KEDRENBA-595119 format. One record per residue: residue in one letter; x negated, y, z of N, C-alpha, C in turn. Coordinates in steps of 0.05 Angstrom, whole numbers, plus 5000, padded with zeros to 4 digits. Each point is the difference from the previous one (the first is absolute). Example, Ala and Ser with C-alpha at 12.3 -4.5 7.8 and 13.67 -1.06 7.14 Angstrom:
BEGIN
a473648865156501850245000498250245000/s500750214986498450245001501550225014/
***
This chain:
BEGIN
m447962611904501350035025501450214993/r502149945010502350235003498850265016/r501150154986499250285021501450015023/g498850135021500850055021498749805025/h498949704986498649905022497750055004/r497950164984497650075000500150145027/p500650175020499950045023500449835019/f500649714999500149895023497649834998/l499849924973497249894992497950105015/d499550324988497950155016500749995024/a501149975013501050085037498049645016/i502249914980498649685011496749904993/a499550094980497250084997498150145018/d500550175003499050165014499849945028/t502149835016500449915020497849795011/a500549794975498149735007497350084997/w498550144986498050154998499250075023/a502050225018499150125022499849775032/i501949764988500549815018496549764997/a499350024973497749834995497650175020/e500250284996497850105005499250045039/e502749895013499649955023498349875001/s497850065032497149895007501849665012/s501650015006501149765013503549945005/w501149834994502949954994500949785029/t498450055013500949835028501250245019/v501549925023501750215011498050055025/p499850265012498050115016499749805024/a501949835009499649805027497949814988/h499049974974498649734992497650104989/q499850254995497650154997497549975023/g500350035021498449945027499449554990/a501450004995498149684989498649994984/q500350234976498449984975497450125016/k500350145014497750225007497749895020/a501249825016499049825018498249714988/l501249954974498949764983497450164977/a500550304995498050054993497350105018/a501149995019497749995023498249755001/c501049824993498549735000498549954969/r499450274989498449954984501049914973/h502249874995501149914971502950115005/r500850134983502750195000501549824985/r502049945008502349834994503350194988/t500749994977502850135004501649765021/i501250225012502449865015502749984986/v501549804992502250004977503249955019/d500850125014502250065015502250044982/l502449975013503249974987499050244975/f500150275016500450184981497550054969/s497949905010497950014973501449744981/a502049795020500349844972502950034986/q501350255016502250104982499350234990/t497850125001499450234981499549844978/a498349764995499349794981501549964984/h502849875022502249954984501350114983/t499850305008501250184985499350134973/f497450015010497850044969500949784984/a499749785010500049764976502850044983/w502250055021503050094981499950184989/t498850245009499050214975499649934985/w497449854993499049994982501449864978/y501049735016501649854974502250194997/l501750105008502750124989499550254987/l498250095011499850294979497250014970/g497949705003498549974985499550214985/n500649964963498850194981500250195011/r503050155019500050304998498850045015/l499249875020497550145022497250064981/d499749884980497450044979500350294989/k502550064983499850244992500350265021/v500149935028499850225016497249995005/s498749814999497249995009498949715002/p498250014977499449704994497149935019/l499950085017497649855024502049985031/l502950054996501349945025499949694996/r500949824982501149775011496749785008/p498650094983496549975007499849985024/r500650255018499550095025501649925016/l502849984999502049755023498949774995/t499149854980499549745001497049955011/r498550215002497249955022501050065017/e501150195015500550035019501549775014/i502349894993500549755004498349865008/q498349954982498349754998498050065030/r498450294998498750055024500750035026/r502450035000501750055036501249805005/v501349784984501049835014500049744987/l500149934974498249724995497649934996/a498550155001497149895002499849955041/p500450205013499249975024502449765010/y501749984991502649745005497849694987/e499349954984499149744988497349995009/a498250245018497449955005499549875030/r502650035014499950035031502849785008/d498849905019502649835011500550085036/d500550324995501250095029501949795011/w499550015023502649875020501950054999/w500850284997502850034995501249954977/
***
């Protein structure tokens, strides 16, 4: 890695980790629907445009930076993979929502 690029990788890794820690990737307007579903005894993750866009950004980050992210944190890429799967892919594949 060329000298001088590490601060950018550190900032990207820190930002990605912080977003992965967020309790939800949905916009506030859609969180009401998520709470209503939780009240029905089965908590379902809402897959809205913003959560899909966040997963999209994470997937490109994972793809484009690849092994360079591992040098910053070997835990980051597996975490991004888990969050994309848990928050977007699994709920989308498990249901057929009318929208």
